N, C-alpha and C positions, 0 to 999 in steps of 0.2 A: 883742517883743524873746523868742526864742526862749532858754532856760535847762537846755536836755535834756540834757547833758554832764554842767552845773555841777550839777541836782537828785543827780543817780546819786552821785557824790564828795562831797556832802554828808550825801546820804542815807548811804553810810559809814564819813564821818565821824563820822555821830549816832552808827553803831554800835559805832565806838571808841572813842567820849566813854562811851557805855552800860556798855562791856565795861571802861573803868578807873577808871569811878565803882564798878562792881561790884566788885572789887581792892579799892579804897579802904572800901567800907562792909564788905563782909566780913573786912579787920584791923579796923576800928575794932570791931567786934560779938566778936571776939575780943578785946576790951581794948585798948586805948591805951598801948603800953609804957609807963616813967618812963624820963623823961630820964637818971638814975641811971644804968638799964640801958643803956647809951652804942651798943653793936652791931642790942640792935630798933628805939631810938628810932631811930638814924642809917637804917634799911629804912622802918618805918614813913614818918619822914615821907622818902623816896627814892620811896613808894611814891603818896604824896601831893602831891608836887611834881609827879609822871611827870602825873597827871590836871590837874594846875593846869598846868604847861606848855602841854601841849594847847590848856588853856582860852585862854592866848593869844597862842598860833600861829596854831588853828584858821578864828577869824572870819576874821580880814586877809585869811589865804591864799586861804580858800573867797572872798572877796569882789574881791581879783585874779584867783583863776579867772575868775568871773562875767565882771570888767572883757575879759580874754583873749578871753572868749566872743563877746563884743560885738564886740570891735577885730581878731580876728583869722580869717582864714572858714576856716583850717584843720584839721577838725577831730580829725585826728591828732596836728597839735599841739596842741594841750588836753588830748588826755587823755591825751599825753606828760608836760605839765606834771602832773595829776592823779594820775599813777600817781607822777610824783617825789615828787611831796607825800606822798600815802597811805607807799608805803614809807617813805616818811622820816619818819614820824611813827609809824609800826606799831614801825619798828625803833627810831624813841626810846623813846619807850612801856615798850616789850617791854626794849628795855636798862636802864632807869631802876626798874619795877619789880621786875628777877631781881635786878639789881648791886646791891651798897653801892659808891657811889665812881666810875669809870672804866669803860666797856664799848664793846665793839662795835658793837651799837645803839643806845647811849645818842653816840657819837664820832657815825658816819656817819648817825645820825639829824640830826644837828643840823646837820652839815653840808651833807646832800642838801635840807633845809631852807632854810638859809638862799641856798645856793644855787638853790632854789625861787623865793624873795622875790627875789633880785637881778634872775636872766632873766622873769620874769612880770613884773616889774614894770621891764624895758625893753623884752618882746614888747609892752605894751600901748601903750606911749606910742611905739614904732617903729609899732605897726598904730593906733593914731588919727594921728598922724601921714601914715601911708596909703606906709608904708615896706617892710611886710610886707601 
């Protein structure tokens, strides 16, 4: 089982997770705001959730990418899925870490992540059935 494509995206997501963790640690070192300071606390909470949300989505997404790599012969399709996921998760993390509440990055990052999960799941199933 070769997993060269998945290995590249796993490394890139490792760097993304590290970047998000560093942002959280920097905020913690600056002093966590008190819940009474609603704006500062909301910003802090959003930064923490940016990391937590990536920790929730990235593992299953990488497992799907690995399954896709072992189910579909076309490396360009696998890269397209990997790029979709990476752009979506970077956009989502950036949107959450820089804006409290709604943001373009968060919105399109969420949509892209959901499209990835649906399309990659279907592609794996179709690939296992020999249909793609």
